[in-house]
C-alpha positions in Angstrom: 0.0 0.0 0.0 1.4 3.4 -1.0 0.7 5.0 2.3 3.0 2.5 4.1 6.0 2.9 1.8 8.9 5.2 2.5 7.6 7.6 -0.1 9.6 9.8 -2.5 13.4 9.7 -2.7 13.5 13.0 -0.7 11.2 11.6 1.9 13.3 8.5 2.2 16.5 10.4 2.6 15.4 12.4 5.6 14.5 9.2 7.5 17.6 7.2 6.5 19.4 7.7 9.8 16.4 6.8 11.9 15.6 3.8 9.6 19.1 2.5 10.1 18.7 2.9 13.9 15.5 0.9 13.8 17.1 -1.9 11.7 20.1 -2.0 14.1 17.9 -2.2 17.2 15.6 -4.9 15.7 18.4 -7.0 14.4 20.2 -6.8 17.7 17.1 -7.7 19.6 16.6 -10.8 17.4 20.2 -11.8 18.0 19.7 -11.7 21.8 16.4 -13.6 21.6 18.0 -17.0 22.4 21.1 -18.0 24.4 24.1 -19.0 22.4 25.5 -22.5 22.9 28.8 -23.8 21.6 28.6 -27.4 22.9 26.1 -30.2 23.2 22.5 -30.0 24.5 21.4 -32.5 27.2 17.6 -32.8 27.6 16.1 -33.5 31.0 12.5 -33.9 32.4 9.3 -34.4 30.6 7.5 -36.5 33.2 6.8 -33.8 35.7 7.7 -34.1 39.4 10.9 -32.5 40.7 14.1 -32.5 38.7 17.0 -33.3 41.1 20.5 -32.9 39.9 22.6 -31.7 42.9 25.8 -32.6 41.0 24.5 -31.7 37.6 27.9 -31.4 35.9 28.8 -35.0 36.7 25.3 -36.6 36.4 24.6 -35.0 33.0 28.2 -34.9 31.8 28.1 -31.3 30.8 30.9 -28.7 30.7 31.5 -25.1 29.6 29.5 -24.2 26.6 27.0 -27.0 27.0 23.2 -26.6 27.4 20.8 -28.3 29.8 17.4 -28.2 28.1 14.4 -28.7 30.4 11.5 -30.2 28.4 8.3 -28.2 28.4 5.9 -29.5 31.0 4.7 -29.0 34.6 7.0 -29.6 37.5 7.0 -29.1 41.3 10.5 -27.8 41.3 14.2 -28.4 40.3 17.6 -28.5 41.8 20.7 -28.0 39.6 24.1 -27.9 41.5 27.8 -27.9 41.0 28.0 -26.3 37.6 31.3 -24.7 36.4 31.2 -22.7 33.1 33.7 -20.1 32.0 33.4 -16.5 31.0 33.7 -17.5 27.3 31.4 -20.5 27.6 28.7 -20.5 30.2 26.7 -23.5 31.1 23.1 -22.8 30.0 19.8 -24.1 31.6 17.0 -23.3 29.2 13.4 -24.3 28.5 13.1 -26.7 25.6 10.0 -27.1 23.3 7.8 -24.6 25.1 7.1 -23.3 28.6 8.4 -25.0 31.7 5.9 -24.5 34.5 7.0 -24.7 38.2 3.9 -24.8 40.4 2.3 -26.4 43.4 5.4 -26.8 45.6 5.0 -27.8 49.2 4.7 -25.2 52.0 8.5 -25.2 52.5 9.8 -26.3 49.1 11.4 -24.3 46.3 13.6 -24.7 43.3 17.4 -24.4 43.8 20.5 -23.4 41.9 23.5 -24.2 44.0 27.2 -23.6 43.5 26.7 -22.6 39.9 29.6 -20.5 38.6 29.4 -18.9 35.1 26.0 -20.4 34.5 22.8 -19.0 33.1 19.2 -19.9 33.8 17.3 -18.4 30.9 13.7 -18.8 29.6 14.8 -18.0 26.0 15.1 -21.6 24.8 12.1 -21.5 22.5 11.4 -18.9 19.8 8.2 -17.1 20.4 8.3 -17.6 24.2 9.5 -14.7 26.2 9.3 -16.2 29.6 10.2 -19.9 29.2 10.3 -20.6 32.9 6.9 -19.9 34.6 6.8 -20.1 38.4 3.3 -19.7 39.7 0.9 -20.4 42.6 3.7 -21.4 45.0 3.0 -21.2 48.7 6.7 -20.7 49.6 9.7 -19.4 47.7 10.1 -19.8 44.0 13.8 -19.9 43.4 16.7 -20.1 45.9 20.3 -19.5 45.0 22.9 -21.0 47.2 26.7 -21.1 47.6 29.1 -19.8 45.0 27.3 -18.0 42.2 30.0 -15.9 40.6 29.0 -14.5 37.2 25.8 -16.4 37.0 22.6 -14.8 35.6 18.9 -15.4 35.7 16.7 -14.0 32.9 13.4 -14.3 31.1 11.5 -16.0 33.9 7.9 -15.3 35.0 6.7 -15.4 38.6 3.1 -15.1 39.7 1.3 -15.7 43.0 4.5 -16.6 44.9 3.6 -16.2 48.6 7.1 -15.8 50.0 10.3 -14.4 48.4 10.5 -14.8 44.6 14.3 -15.0 44.0 16.2 -15.5 47.3 20.0 -15.3 47.4 21.2 -17.2 50.5 24.4 -15.4 50.8 26.1 -16.6 54.0 29.8 -16.7 53.5 31.9 -14.4 55.7 34.1 -12.0 53.7 37.7 -12.0 54.7 39.1 -9.8 52.0 39.5 -12.4 49.3 37.4 -12.8 46.2 36.5 -16.4 47.1 34.5 -15.2 50.1 32.0 -12.9 48.2 29.6 -13.4 45.3 30.5 -11.3 42.3 29.1 -10.5 38.9 25.6 -11.8 39.1 22.9 -10.5 36.8 19.1 -10.5 37.0 17.2 -9.3 34.0 13.9 -9.6 32.1 12.0 -11.1 35.0 8.3 -10.6 35.2 6.9 -10.7 38.8 3.2 -10.3 39.7 1.2 -10.7 42.9 4.2 -11.9 44.8 6.5 -10.9 47.6 10.0 -9.3 47.2 11.2 -10.0 43.7 14.9 -10.2 44.6 16.0 -10.7 48.2 19.8 -10.8 49.0 21.3 -11.7 52.3 20.1 -10.9 55.8 19.1 -7.7 57.5 21.9 -7.7 60.0 24.7 -5.2 60.7 26.8 -4.9 57.5 30.0 -4.8 59.6 29.7 -8.5 60.2 30.6 -8.9 56.5 28.5 -12.1 56.0 26.9 -12.4 52.6 28.8 -9.8 50.7 28.1 -9.3 47.0 29.8 -7.1 44.5 29.1 -5.9 40.9 25.5 -7.1 41.0 23.3 -5.9 38.1 19.5 -5.9 38.1 17.9 -4.5 34.9 14.9 -4.6 32.5 12.6 -6.3 35.0 8.9 -5.7 35.6 7.4 -6.0 39.1 3.7 -5.4 39.7 1.1 -5.8 42.4 2.5 -6.9 45.7 0.9 -6.9 49.1 4.5 -6.2 50.5 6.4 -3.1 49.8 9.8 -4.3 48.6 10.8 -5.0 45.0 14.5 -5.5 45.4 16.2 -5.8 48.8 20.0 -6.0 48.8 22.0 -6.3 52.0 25.8 -5.9 52.0 25.9 -5.5 48.2 28.5 -3.1 46.8 28.9 -1.7 43.3 25.3 -2.5 42.5 23.8 -1.4 39.2 20.0 -1.3 39.3 18.5 0.2 36.2 15.7 0.3 33.6 13.2 -1.5 35.9 9.5 -0.9 36.1 7.9 -1.4 39.6 4.3 -0.6 40.2 1.5 -1.1 42.8 3.7 -2.2 45.7 2.6 -2.5 49.4 -1.0 -2.9 48.6 -1.6 -4.5 52.0 0.5 -2.2 54.1 -0.6 0.4 56.6 2.4 1.0 58.9 5.7 -0.5 58.0 8.6 1.5 56.3 9.8 -0.4 53.3 12.0 0.6 50.4 10.8 -0.3 46.9 14.5 -0.6 46.0 16.4 -1.0 49.2 20.2 -0.9 48.9 22.4 -1.6 52.0 25.8 -1.0 50.4 26.5 1.2 47.5 26.1 1.6 43.7 23.8 3.2 41.1 20.0 3.3 40.9 19.0 4.9 37.6 16.5 4.9 34.7 13.8 3.2 36.8 10.1 3.9 36.7 8.4 3.4 40.1 4.8 4.4 40.8 2.0 3.7 43.2 3.9 2.3 46.1 3.8 2.4 49.9 7.1 3.7 51.2 10.3 5.1 49.9 11.1 4.4 46.2 14.9 4.4 46.7 15.9 3.6 50.3 19.6 3.8 50.7 21.7 2.7 53.7 24.9 3.8 52.2 28.3 2.2 53.0 31.4 1.3 51.1 33.7 -1.7 51.2 37.3 -0.8 51.9 36.6 2.7 50.8 34.0 5.5 51.1 30.9 4.3 49.4 29.2 6.0 46.5 25.4 6.0 46.1 24.1 7.6 42.9 20.4 7.9 42.2 19.5 9.6 38.9 17.2 9.7 35.9 14.4 7.9 37.7 10.6 8.5 37.6 9.2 8.2 41.1 5.5 8.9 41.2 2.8 8.0 43.7 3.8 7.0 47.2 1.2 6.6 49.9 3.7 7.4 52.7 7.2 8.9 53.1 9.6 10.7 50.7 10.8 9.3 47.4 14.5 8.9 48.3 16.3 8.2 51.5 19.9 8.7 52.5 20.9 7.1 55.8 24.3 5.8 56.9 24.2 3.6 60.0 26.8 3.4 62.8 26.1 -0.4 62.9 27.2 -0.7 59.2 30.7 0.7 59.7 34.0 -0.4 61.2 37.2 1.5 61.8 39.4 1.9 58.8 42.2 0.2 60.6 40.2 -3.1 60.2 41.0 -5.3 57.2 38.6 -5.5 55.5 36.6 -2.4 56.7 33.2 -0.8 56.0 33.0 3.0 55.7 30.3 5.6 55.3 29.1 6.8 51.9 28.6 9.9 49.8 25.3 10.4 48.0 24.4 12.1 44.7 20.7 12.5 43.8 20.5 14.0 40.3 17.8 14.6 37.6 14.9 12.6 39.1 11.3 13.5 38.5 9.2 13.0 41.7 5.5 13.6 42.4 2.2 12.6 44.0 3.8 11.8 47.4 1.6 11.5 50.5 3.0 12.3 53.9 0.4 10.3 55.8 1.4 10.6 59.5 5.1 11.5 58.7 6.7 14.0 56.4 7.2 13.9 52.6 9.8 15.6 50.4 11.9 14.6 47.4 14.6 13.3 49.7 14.9 12.4 53.4 18.4 13.1 54.6 19.3 11.3 57.8 22.6 10.8 59.6 25.4 10.6 57.0 28.4 10.0 59.4 30.4 12.6 57.7 29.4 11.7 54.2 28.4 14.3 51.5 25.0 14.6 50.0 24.2 16.4 46.7 20.6 17.0 45.5 20.6 18.6 42.1 18.4 19.0 39.0 15.4 17.2 40.5 11.9 18.0 39.4 9.0 17.7 41.9 5.3 18.3 42.1 2.3 17.5 44.5 4.5 16.4 47.4 2.8 16.0 50.8 -0.4 16.0 48.7 -2.6 15.0 51.7 -1.7 18.2 53.5 -2.4 21.8 52.6 0.3 23.4 50.4 2.8 25.4 52.4 4.7 28.0 50.3 7.3 28.1 53.1 7.9 24.4 53.3 11.0 22.7 51.9 9.7 20.1 49.5 13.2 19.3 48.2 14.5 17.6 51.3 13.6 16.8 54.9 16.7 17.2 57.1 17.3 14.7 59.9 21.0 15.4 59.9 23.0 18.4 61.3 24.8 18.9 57.9 22.5 20.1 55.2 23.0 18.7 51.7 24.5 20.6 48.7 21.5 21.5 46.6 21.2 23.3 43.2 18.7 23.8 40.4 15.9 21.7 42.0 12.5 22.8 40.9 9.2 22.3 42.7 5.6 23.3 41.9 2.3 22.2 43.5 0.9 20.7 40.3 2.5 18.9 37.4 0.9 21.3 34.9 2.8 24.2 36.6 6.0 22.5 35.5 4.9 21.9 31.9 4.6 18.1 32.3 2.4 16.3 29.8 0.9 14.0 32.5 1.6 12.3 35.8 2.5 8.9 34.3 5.2 9.2 31.6 6.1 12.8 32.8 7.4 14.1 29.5 8.1 17.8 29.2 5.9 20.0 27.0 7.2 22.8 24.9 7.6 25.9 27.1 8.2 23.9 30.3 10.0 25.9 33.0 12.4 22.9 33.4 13.9 23.1 29.9 17.5 24.2 29.7 17.5 25.2 33.4 19.7 22.4 34.9 23.4 22.0 35.7 25.6 19.9 33.4 26.7 17.0 35.6 29.4 14.5 34.7 27.3 11.6 36.0 24.2 12.3 33.9 25.0 12.0 30.2 21.5 11.0 28.9 17.9 11.1 30.1 15.4 8.5 31.2 14.7 7.5 27.6 18.3 7.5 26.5 18.3 10.9 24.8 21.8 12.5 25.1 22.1 15.4 27.5 22.1 18.3 27.0 19.6 18.4 24.1 19.4 22.2 24.0 21.6 24.9 25.4 21.7 23.3 28.8 20.5 20.1 30.6 16.8 20.1 31.4 15.8 19.6 35.1 14.2 16.2 35.9 14.5 12.8 34.4 13.6 13.7 30.9 15.0 16.0 28.3 12.5 17.8 26.2 12.0 16.0 22.8 9.2 17.0 20.4 9.2 13.5 18.9 10.9 10.9 21.1 14.0 9.4 19.6 14.0 5.7 19.0 15.9 3.9 21.7 16.9 0.4 22.7 15.4 0.8 26.1 11.8 1.8 26.9 9.9 1.3 30.0 6.3 1.9 28.8 4.0 -1.0 29.3 3.4 -3.2 26.2 0.4 -2.5 24.1 -2.1 -5.2 23.2 -1.4 -6.5 19.7 -3.6 -8.4 17.3 -2.8 -10.1 14.1 -5.5 -10.9 11.6 -4.9 -13.0 8.5 -6.7 -11.6 5.5 -7.0 -12.6 1.8 -4.5 -9.8 0.9 -2.0 -10.4 3.7 -1.8 -9.7 7.4 -3.5 -6.9 9.3 -1.7 -5.6 12.4 -4.0 -4.0 15.0 -2.6 -2.2 18.0 -4.4 -0.4 20.8 -2.4 2.7 20.0 -1.1 4.3 16.8 2.0 2.8 15.1 4.8 4.8 13.5 6.8 1.9 12.1 6.5 -1.8 11.6 9.3 -4.2 10.7 9.7 -7.9 10.1 13.2 -9.3 10.8 14.1 -12.8 9.7 16.0 -15.3 12.0 19.2 -14.6 10.1 18.9 -10.9 11.0 18.0 -9.7 7.6 15.1 -7.2 7.2 12.2 -8.9 5.5 10.0 -5.8 5.4 10.0 -2.3 7.0 7.3 0.3 6.6 6.1 3.6 8.1 2.6 4.6 8.6 2.0 8.2 7.4 -1.2 8.7 9.2 -0.2 7.0 12.5 -3.0 4.6 12.2 -3.5 1.8 14.8 -4.1 -0.6 11.9 -1.6 -1.5 9.2 -1.7 -4.0 6.3 1.3 -6.1 5.4 0.9 -7.3 1.8 0.9 -11.1 1.2 4.1 -11.0 -0.8 6.1 -9.6 2.1 5.1 -12.3 4.6 7.7 -14.9 5.6 7.1 -18.4 6.6 7.9 -19.6 10.1 9.3 -17.7 13.1 10.3 -14.0 12.6 10.5 -11.0 14.8 7.7 -8.5 14.4 8.6 -5.1 15.8 6.4 -2.0 16.2 7.4 1.6 17.1 4.7 3.8 18.6 4.6 7.6 18.2 6.2 7.9 21.6 9.2 6.0 20.5 8.4 2.8 22.4 9.6 -0.3 20.7 7.4 -3.4 21.1 8.8 -6.8 19.9 7.0 -10.1 19.4 8.0 -13.3 17.8 5.4 -14.5 15.3 5.1 -17.9 13.6 3.9 -17.0 10.2 1.9 -19.8 8.6 2.7 -21.0 5.0 1.1 -18.8 2.3 
């Protein structure tokens, strides 16, 4: 159809750069859709029950680069232990032939991964299945990780209706200063958690100075957590150099009335950035900062924190019990904090106070609060023009603040809405921020500064959002209807571009919709046969990706 083509040569040329970006992103997404294996695949399961391989490497005769494929079916749990891959060739545990369901475990049972080094548990073993491991309706914990877990990752798993902790890291070794006594390099990504307790729970809530259960270089990213009666999404104790980013966490603490949780609770140090947290009970980013063998660094930036039913959005609080003297070896010290370019709003004070940041005792550490954008804070109390809505001070040393901007209502700031929080043309936040070395892009990946100066808040003003590899907007319902003329794609929102990428990474078809219609026709001659990646870009720049098994023509 002519309206879906690129148009005249001049029209095509002005979109060449963006079209190349789309192709690069789509091809890269397809390449990451399934784990890579260099060795053999050993299949297990198929008859249900519990899969018990406490010495999996010996029992299944697998080594670096090999894959353990769990046949699709319904199981009560699994235990894989004693796996040793390498950085160049991990040992993979994947679903095979469809979805692996884990459900109905006993009141004190869960699945286990024990002493798994350089391993990967991934639900990407079957094309067209995004979450190949589905843990659901479990009365206890879903997945427990035990022992040495260096450089092991968990990804593309779905958890629903898990009564206790979802992913529990039983970190219990005492750190003595050697790498062998801490867990390093773990990654948790593309997890979907709904109607469950804490999504990721690390270690025990004891004094950090005991140095039991230490983790370092832990990355948590691209996860979706929704609807929990409890208030915590990620709780990390004695974890240092954490990197928590591009997560969406919504509707937390639905059953709470009095406790003081942190949606992301970090007891240690690291970075919390590019997260979208909304409708929670408690602090969005609760930080008990401390550093291992140095002054810690806690950086919270480029986040959207909207809608808390009690407390402020960010907390800085270094505890005496979490530190030792620097003459100890190893030692735990205080931390410095930097809170930059967050957008914060719709915070209730309840029976406490509410501000963008609560600043507690810092034990001599520094705290900077800069370029943050706020609205409708302490919304359950009358607006007080003399109140400090930027920070609530519980510490004798006030923070270093600059270029923070607060207004009673989001419209006063020139925000489009209270969900995605994009800046409108003419916003008072545009080009008003400081240029900070830490913040080089915005929440959507747009480079800063876009104009003459950095914008205040998590977003840079962009008239038409740039295409980006990372988007946190929820997925739109998508319907495919086979017609006599081809395939009709129907979306609940308008579409700006549609592409079909073949398994070998080549572009089968790419078109733009000139009228931004929610319906688009793909002609019959452009349809592939078998599995391909269908990708849709919305007018807001969000990229939706789905594997489709196209039937023979």
